[in-house]
N, C-alpha and C positions, 0 to 999 in steps of 0.2 A: 174346122181345125181348132182344137183346144189344147191348152197347156196341160200336161200330165203331171199330177202331184206325185207320181211314182218315181220321178227323176230326183236324184239327190241334190242337195244345195250346191255341192261342189260341181256337179255336171251342169246344173242350170247357170251357175256363175261363170263356168268355162264358156258356155254358149254365149252369154252376154259379152264376155271379153272378146271372143272370136268375131261375133257379129258386129260389135262396135269397131273393131279393127278393120273389118272389111268395109264398113261404111266410111270411115275416115280415109282409108286408102282410096276409095272412089272419089271423095271430096277433094283430097289433096292431089291425087294423081291426075284427075281431070283438070284441076286448076293449073298444074304444071304443063300438061299437054295443050290445054286451051290457050294458055299464055304463049306457048312456043309457036303454035300454028296460026294464031289470030293476026299476026303482023301488026301488033299494037292496037288492034281494035278491041277495046274493053268489052263492048256489048257482045261480040262474038265469043270472047273468052267466058263471059258470065253465062251466056246461053249454053255453052258446052258444059260448064260446071253444073248448071241447073239440071240439065237433062240427065247427066250421069248420076247426080245425087238422088234425084227423084226415083229413077229406075232402080238404083241399088237399094234404096230404102224400102220400096214396095217388095222387092224380091227377098230381102233379108227378113222382113216382118213375117212373110209367108213361110219362109224356110225354117226360121228358128222359133216362131211363135208357139209351136206345139211343144217345144222343149222348155224354154225359159220364159215365154211370154213376149220375148223380143222387145224389151223396154228400150235398150240402146241409149238410155238417157237418164242420168241421175235425177233430173227434175220429175220425170215420169214415175220412177221408183218411189221417190219421196211422196209424191201426190197419191199414189196408190195406197201407201202405208197410212197416210192421213185419213183415208176413208175406210180403212180396215180391210182392204183387199190384198194386202201383203203384210206378213208379220214384220214388225220393226226389227227383230233380230236378224232378218235376212237382208235388210237394206244395206248395211255396211259392206257385205260381200258382193252384192250386185254393183254398188257404186264403185268399189275398188276395182272390180273387174272392168267396168266401163271406162274408167279413167286410164287404167293400164292398157286396155285394148286400144283406146284412142291413140295413145302415144306410139304403140307398136304399129298401128296403121299408118301414121305419118312416116315412121322410119321405113316401112315397107315401100311406100310410095316413092320416097327419095331413092332407095336402092334400085327400084325398078327403072328409074329414069337416069341412073348413073350419077346420082348426086351423093354428097356426104350423108351420113346418117341423119343429121339434123342441121338446121340453120336457123338461128333465132330471128324471128320476124321483126321487121322495122316498119311494118304497115300500120299507120296510126288509125285507130278506131275508138276515138274518145269523144266526149261531149254529150250534151243532153239529147240531141237527135239520135245518136247511136244507141244510147241507153234506152230511150223511149221505144226505139225500133225493136230492141231485144225484148222489152216488156211485152209489146204488142205481139211480136212473133210467137213468143212462148205462151202467152195467154191464149192466142188463137189455136196453137197446137193442142193445148190441153182441153180447149173447148171441143175440138174435133175428137179427141180421145174419149172424153166423157159423153159426148153426143153419140158416139158409136157403141156405147154400152148396150143399147137396146137392139142394135142391128143383128139380125140372124143370118149372117153371111160370112163365110171364111175369107172372102176376097174383098168385100166392101171396106172394112176398116183399113186394110193395108193401102188400098187405092186412095181412100180419103186422106189418110195421113200424108202419103207421098204427094198427092195433088196439092194439099195445103202448103207443104214445104216448097214445092216448085213455084207456086204463086207468091209465097212470102219472100222468096229470093228477089222478086221484082217490085213488090210494093213496100218494102222496108229499106231504109237507108243503110242498114247494117248487112243486108243480104241474108238475114234470118239464120243466125247460128242456132239459136233456140235450144242449146244443149251444152251444159257445163263441161262434159267430157270432151266433146268435139271442140269446144272453145279452147281448152287447154292444149289439146293436141295440135291445133292450128297455130299455136304460138311458137312452135319449133320448126316452122316451114316459112322461109322468106320468099314467098311468091305471091301470086295474085290472091290466093285464098287465106293468107296469113293474118295474124293479129299480134301486135306488140304485147309482150308479157305483162307490161304495166297496165294494159287496158283490159286484161282478162278478169280481174276481180270485179270491175264495174259491170261487165257483161254478165257474169255469173249472178251477181246480186239482182240485176234486172230480170234475168231469166227465172230465178227462183220466185221473185215477187210476182211475175206474170203467171207462173204455174200455180202458185198458192191462190191467187185471185180467181183464176178460172175454176179451181177445185172448190173453193168456197161458194162461188156462184152456182155451180151445178149441184152442190150439196143442198143449197137452198131451193133450187128449181126441182130437183128430184125428190127431196125429202127422204126420210128414213126408209120408207117402203121400197123406193127404187134402189137405194143403196143395198138393201138386203137382198133383193132379187138378183142384183148383179153379182153379189158375193156368192150366192148359190150356184149361179151359172158358171162362175169361173173357177171354183175350187181354189181360191186364193191366187188366182192368176191375173192376167192382163186383159183389160177391156178390148184391146185391138182384136184379140183372138176369140175370147170367150163369148162375148155377146155377139160375136160373129159366129 
């Protein structure tokens, strides 16, 4: 499954917005339902949230990868542009669509569960352990992305990315947001999956730092030759899908 360069930037950006909205709806919606059904058992709520997020992520990458590359994450789009696999002129459109889609996803989840359109989160996620967790989570995510560049399978990259996020939910103190658009979207839901608006900038800085560090690492590991071959395979697209 490969991203087609025949799709216009508008269509690809629309796919990014829609897919990110669906991802956030899965994250927030499962957080609401998990909290409602768990009877106060945080571990059960987190498990429900983890399973729904991982399953949705794998499905969305497979479904939308052929159209937009299914970045679903501003950190991924920026990282791809840094290695020449995405034109910088397209990055603002993708990023805007991802952020807008994330907010729409939260609103949709709230409406599905009979809540108000939004509720500002009061869940504190600040401090060095949280920031370090987001750095590690996003660093690992981009390592998986770059590591999958050479994989010749349409399914393997989606499974690898989703599997990593499922695992990172449980080995990071922050439960692995690893996505600036998702982070902002989760600031307008006051439930199990939320984050206070004042904690959002720190998360995003840590996420971008992690993404850039992993990108620089794999640029050094791969060298110019590997980056060039990835570019040929993807036609300006996304490693999840192309090298797959």
